[in-house]
LOFIVO-118582 format. One line per field, with one value per residue (C-alpha): x, y, z; residue in three letters; residue number from 1. Coordinates in steps of 0.25 Angstrom, whole numbers, always signed. Layout:
x X  ...
y Y  ...
z Z  ...
aa Ala  ...
i NUM  ...
// end
This chain:
x -132  -124  -131  -128  -113  -112  -118  -108  -97  -101  -102  -88  -84  -93  -93  -101  -102  -87  -78  -68  -56  -58  -43  -40  -52  -53  -54  -64  -72  -72  -77  -88  -93  -93  -102  -112  -113  -112  -101  -88  -75  -70  -82  -80  -65  -69  -79  -69  -59  -69  -74  -59  -58  -71  -66  -54  -62  -75  -79  -79  -87  -97  -98  -101  -111  -118  -119  -109  -101  -103  -94  -86  -84  -80  -69  -64  -63  -56  -46  -43  -41  -33  -23  -20  -6  -4  +2  -9  -16  -30  -36  -33  -37  -50  -52  -49  -59  -70  -68  -69  -82  -88  -84  -91  -104  -100  -91  -92  -81  -71  -72  -70  -58  -51  -55  -49  -36  -35  -40  -26  -25  -37  -34  -19  -13  +1  +1  -6  +6  +16  +8  +5  +20  +24  +13  +18  +32  +27  +19  +31  +41  +31  +29  +44  +47  +35  +37  +38  +36  +33  +31  +25  +23  +10  +14  +2  +9  +6  +15  +9  +14  +13  +20  +20  +26  +27  +19  +32  +35  +20  +20  +32  +25  +12  +19  +26  +13  +2  +6  +5  -8  -17  -27  -24  -34  -28  -38  -47  -38  -39  -30  -36  -29  -22  -16  -12  -4  +3  +6  +12  +21  +27  +28  +36  +45  +47  +51  +61  +68  +70  +78  +93  +90  +87  +98  +107  +105  +118  +124  +113  +101  +88  +82  +72  +75  +64  +66  +58  +62  +66  +57  +45  +48  +49  +36  +29  +26  +30  +33  +45  +51  +56  +69  +59  +52  +40  +34  +30  +21  +28  +20  +27  +40  +39  +35  +47  +56  +51  +59  +67  +81  +80  +89  +88  +89  +90  +84  +87  +76  +77  +77  +92  +97  +106  +110  +107  +108  +112  +101  +96  +86  +78  +74  +83  +92  +90  +79  +71  +73  +68  +56  +52  +54  +44  +33  +35  +29  +20  +15  +2  -10  -14  -3  +4  +16  +30  +42  +48  +36  +37  +43  +48  +40  +44  +32  +37  +42  +57  +55  +49  +60  +56  +67  +71  +68  +60  +51  +48  +46  +35  +35  +24  +21  +20  +5  +4  +16  +8  -4  +4  +11  -3  -4  -18  -12  -3  +9  +15  +22  +14  +20  +24  +33  +24  +18  +3  -6  -16  -27  -34  -48  -54  -49  -52  -58  -52  -38  -34  -20  -18  -6  -2  -5  -2  +14  +13  +2  +6
y -94  -103  -116  -112  -110  -123  -130  -124  -128  -143  -143  -139  -151  -161  -158  -169  -177  -179  -174  -166  -159  -144  -143  -153  -149  -134  -130  -140  -137  -122  -125  -134  -124  -113  -121  -127  -115  -104  -96  -90  -98  -89  -92  -107  -106  -99  -110  -121  -114  -113  -127  -132  -124  -129  -143  -140  -132  -141  -130  -119  -128  -131  -116  -113  -124  -120  -105  -100  -94  -91  -95  -82  -82  -97  -93  -82  -92  -103  -93  -88  -102  -105  -94  -98  -103  -117  -121  -115  -128  -133  -129  -114  -115  -121  -110  -99  -105  -106  -91  -87  -95  -89  -75  -77  -74  -60  -56  -55  -61  -49  -47  -62  -62  -52  -60  -72  -64  -62  -76  -81  -70  -75  -90  -89  -75  -80  -86  -74  -65  -74  -76  -61  -58  -68  -64  -49  -53  -61  -48  -39  -48  -50  -35  -32  -42  -37  -22  -15  -1  +0  +12  +8  +18  +16  +24  +34  +44  +36  +27  +16  +14  +0  -8  -14  -9  -16  -10  -2  +4  +8  +15  +23  +27  +30  +39  +47  +48  +50  +65  +68  +61  +70  +77  +92  +102  +114  +112  +101  +88  +82  +70  +57  +49  +41  +53  +59  +46  +47  +61  +58  +47  +57  +68  +58  +54  +68  +72  +60  +66  +79  +73  +69  +55  +47  +38  +43  +36  +35  +46  +56  +60  +55  +64  +64  +68  +74  +77  +88  +98  +111  +119  +111  +112  +127  +128  +119  +109  +94  +82  +77  +63  +57  +48  +37  +39  +45  +58  +70  +82  +96  +99  +88  +91  +106  +101  +92  +104  +113  +105  +94  +90  +93  +87  +97  +89  +96  +88  +89  +88  +73  +71  +70  +75  +87  +91  +86  +97  +95  +94  +106  +108  +120  +124  +119  +124  +137  +141  +128  +131  +146  +140  +131  +142  +151  +141  +131  +120  +118  +132  +127  +132  +123  +113  +108  +101  +104  +109  +95  +90  +102  +105  +119  +124  +135  +145  +149  +136  +135  +130  +144  +151  +152  +155  +146  +156  +157  +166  +156  +144  +138  +125  +115  +101  +90  +91  +106  +106  +98  +107  +120  +114  +111  +126  +128  +135  +147  +150  +163  +171  +181  +195  +189  +179  +167  +158  +158  +150  +154  +144  +140  +146  +132  +133  +148  +156  +169  +162  +168  +165  +155  +152  +140  +145  +131  +133  +147  +146  +152
z -3  +7  +2  -13  -9  -2  -14  -23  -14  -14  -29  -29  -21  -28  -43  -51  -38  -37  -26  -34  -28  -30  -29  -40  -49  -46  -61  -65  -52  -55  -69  -64  -54  -64  -74  -63  -54  -64  -57  -61  -61  -50  -41  -44  -40  -27  -24  -27  -17  -7  -9  -7  +6  +11  +9  +18  +28  +33  +43  +33  +23  +34  +37  +22  +20  +33  +29  +40  +29  +14  +3  +3  +18  +17  +6  +15  +27  +19  +14  +28  +33  +21  +24  +38  +41  +37  +51  +59  +63  +59  +73  +71  +56  +60  +71  +60  +51  +62  +66  +51  +49  +61  +57  +43  +50  +53  +41  +26  +18  +17  +32  +34  +26  +35  +47  +40  +38  +53  +58  +61  +71  +78  +78  +80  +83  +84  +71  +65  +69  +62  +50  +48  +50  +39  +30  +31  +28  +16  +11  +14  +6  -6  -6  -6  -17  -26  -24  -38  -44  -59  -68  -81  -93  -100  -112  -110  -101  -89  -80  -72  -58  -52  -41  -27  -14  +0  +12  +17  +4  +1  +15  +11  -3  +4  +14  +3  -6  +4  +7  -8  -11  -3  -12  -15  -8  -15  -27  -32  -32  -46  -43  -39  -27  -37  -44  -31  -28  -41  -40  -26  -31  -41  -30  -21  -32  -36  -22  -22  -35  -28  -17  -17  -11  -24  -29  -40  -54  -62  -54  -57  -49  -54  -65  -77  -91  -99  -113  -120  -132  -125  -135  -132  -117  -118  -126  -115  -126  -129  -121  -113  -112  -99  -99  -96  -109  -103  -109  -102  -106  -107  -94  -87  -92  -88  -74  -73  -77  -66  -55  -60  -65  -80  -91  -102  -115  -128  -140  -155  -165  -166  -151  -149  -136  -139  -125  -111  -101  -86  -76  -68  -57  -60  -45  -35  -23  -17  -27  -23  -8  -11  -18  -7  +3  -5  -9  +3  -5  -17  -20  -27  -19  -8  -10  +3  -4  +2  -6  -7  -15  -25  -38  -42  -53  -63  -63  -77  -83  -84  -99  -102  -96  -82  -72  -61  -50  -37  -44  -55  -46  -37  -29  -34  -30  -41  -42  -43  -52  -62  -60  -63  -75  -81  -83  -76  -63  -65  -55  -52  -41  -33  -29  -16  -23  -19  -30  -33  -43  -52  -54  -67  -69  -67  -52  -50  -61  -55  -55  -42  -38  -27  -17  -9  +6  +12  +13  +17  +28  +41
aa Met  Gln  Ala  Val  Thr  Ala  Thr  Glu  Leu  His  Leu  Val  Arg  Glu  Ile  Asp  Gly  Arg  Asn  Leu  Ser  Val  Thr  Arg  His  Ala  Ser  Ala  Thr  Ala  Val  Trp  Leu  Arg  Glu  His  Leu  Arg  Ile  Ser  Ile  His  Ser  Ala  Lys  Arg  Leu  Ile  Asp  Leu  Ala  Gln  Ala  Leu  Asp  Glu  Arg  Pro  Ala  Leu  Asp  Ala  Ala  Leu  Val  Gly  Gly  Ala  Val  Asn  Ala  Glu  Gln  Ala  Ala  Val  Val  Ala  Ala  Ala  Val  Arg  Asp  Leu  Pro  Ala  Asp  Leu  Gly  Gln  Glu  Leu  Val  Gly  Glu  Ala  Glu  Thr  Val  Leu  Ile  Gly  Gln  Ala  Ser  Gln  Phe  Glu  Pro  Ser  Ile  Leu  Arg  Lys  Ala  Gly  Gln  Arg  Ile  Leu  Thr  His  Val  Ala  Pro  Glu  Val  Ala  Asp  Ala  Ala  Asp  Ala  Ala  Ala  Leu  Gln  Arg  Met  Glu  Thr  Arg  Ala  Ala  Gln  Ser  Arg  Ala  Phe  His  Leu  Thr  Arg  Gln  Gly  Asp  Gly  Arg  Val  Arg  Val  Thr  Gly  Trp  Leu  Asp  Glu  Ala  Gly  Ala  Ala  Val  Val  Asp  Ala  Ala  Leu  Asp  Pro  Leu  Cys  Ala  Pro  Arg  His  Asp  His  Asp  Glu  Pro  Arg  Thr  Pro  Ala  Gln  Arg  Arg  Ala  Asp  Ala  Leu  Val  Glu  Val  Cys  Asp  Leu  Ala  Thr  His  Thr  Glu  Arg  Leu  Pro  Asp  Asn  Gly  Gly  Gln  Arg  Pro  His  Val  Val  Val  Thr  Val  Pro  Tyr  Asp  Leu  Leu  His  Gln  Gln  Leu  Gly  Ile  Gly  Thr  Leu  Asp  Thr  Gly  Gly  Arg  Leu  Ser  Ala  Glu  Gln  Val  Arg  Arg  Leu  Ala  Cys  Asp  Ala  Arg  Ile  Leu  Pro  Ala  Val  Leu  Gly  Gly  Asp  Gly  Gln  Val  Leu  Asp  Leu  Gly  Arg  Thr  Arg  Arg  Leu  Ile  Thr  Gly  Pro  Leu  Arg  Arg  Ala  Leu  Glu  Leu  Arg  Asp  Arg  Gly  Cys  Ala  Phe  Pro  Gly  Cys  Asp  Arg  Pro  Pro  Arg  Trp  Cys  His  Ala  His  His  Ile  Arg  Ala  Trp  Ala  Glu  Gly  Gly  Ala  Thr  Thr  Leu  Asp  Asn  Ser  Val  Leu  Leu  Cys  Gly  His  His  His  Arg  Ile  Val  His  Arg  Gly  His  Trp  Ala  Val  Arg  Leu  Ala  Thr  Asp  Gly  Arg  Pro  Glu  Phe  Val  Pro  Pro  Thr  Tyr  Val  Asp  Pro  Arg  Gln  Arg  Pro  Arg  Arg  Asn  Leu  Tyr  His  His  Arg  Thr
i 1  2  3  4  5  6  7  8  9  10  11  12  13  14  15  16  17  18  19  20  21  22  23  24  25  26  27  28  29  30  31  32  33  34  35  36  37  38  39  40  41  42  43  44  45  46  47  48  49  50  51  52  53  54  55  56  57  58  59  60  61  62  63  64  65  66  67  68  69  70  71  72  73  74  75  76  77  78  79  80  81  82  83  84  85  86  87  88  89  90  91  92  93  94  95  96  97  98  99  100  101  102  103  104  105  106  107  108  109  110  111  112  113  114  115  116  117  118  119  120  121  122  123  124  125  126  127  128  129  130  131  132  133  134  135  136  137  138  139  140  141  142  143  144  145  146  147  148  149  150  151  152  153  154  155  156  157  158  159  160  161  162  163  164  165  166  167  168  169  170  171  172  173  174  175  176  177  178  179  180  181  182  183  184  185  186  187  188  189  190  191  192  193  194  195  196  197  198  199  200  201  202  203  204  205  206  207  208  209  210  211  212  213  214  215  216  217  218  219  220  221  222  223  224  225  226  227  228  229  230  231  232  233  234  235  236  237  238  239  240  241  242  243  244  245  246  247  248  249  250  251  252  253  254  255  256  257  258  259  260  261  262  263  264  265  266  267  268  269  270  271  272  273  274  275  276  277  278  279  280  281  282  283  284  285  286  287  288  289  290  291  292  293  294  295  296  297  298  299  300  301  302  303  304  305  306  307  308  309  310  311  312  313  314  315  316  317  318  319  320  321  322  323  324  325  326  327  328  329  330  331  332  333  334  335  336  337  338  339  340  341  342  343  344  345  346  347  348  349  350  351  352  353  354  355  356  357  358  359  360  361  362  363  364  365  366  367  368  369  370  371  372  373  374  375  376  377  378
// end
């Protein structure tokens, strides 16, 4: 295998008996190699790059021909030497090359590549420190300049999230999301890790909207306008439209209505806004504090989410005439709030005033009520 590789490399240098420059005639050389060696154009270009490096590194060329390194290892060594600082000096560059050639007998290419990344520390530690600091500064500057966050609506009910963060920003995001990404153990966790991260991002932002530290926008606190005909909302039918143009199912609208600033908009038959009511939060102040004192966190069985991560849910929907009282309220985290609104789990208050949940038959055929014992453990 080594002899074949060496023959191929010499063919690169002496096409048709002429000593062509692989730098000036790279495209023609690649085409010739593809036709005569029956290899892909990508493989031909890699051979050309390696041939050029071997022209500049006689010791590496001799090691390849002699079988001390294979073609892939030679490419790794050539790349590592090429990436050394230009002002390092030929003596130290030669020492680095010799060390890597010697390590080729012990390491396969991927490990040898890692050794090449640290070779400067081996031959010139004082230069390596300065080079690492400069490289890190370049990386941080590039990351800061290229940071971005995009929400792209796909038109099929999904919104694509893409972007870039620097390391410091990513660390903050990780610290916020990690506690919310753990799998639930209260029942079979149906969500994938990616779905848990998506839910965690929404929960973090939801918590931020419940604080008073967000900046004002046009003199008003941030809010969302959801437009839906009242009779359809009352009948739990129809869809809602956000002020962004996005569309929500009636289930999502009702879930938002549980614990959000609602702008009631009365629409005429042609969709004209006839009246726009004032904002009102359904469960706030002393009532919210009493609810937190009673439930101490998400009331769904087995959930450990604290009160600040929870929504105030109407047991009997407000749109159906449910009262805004402690006896008609329960704390639910975002994940379990969605589960309850799907209608499979029933919520009620027991005789002692604490919430209990009746599971669907596919969870428990006998539908025995369950409680959250985590927050009230002694």
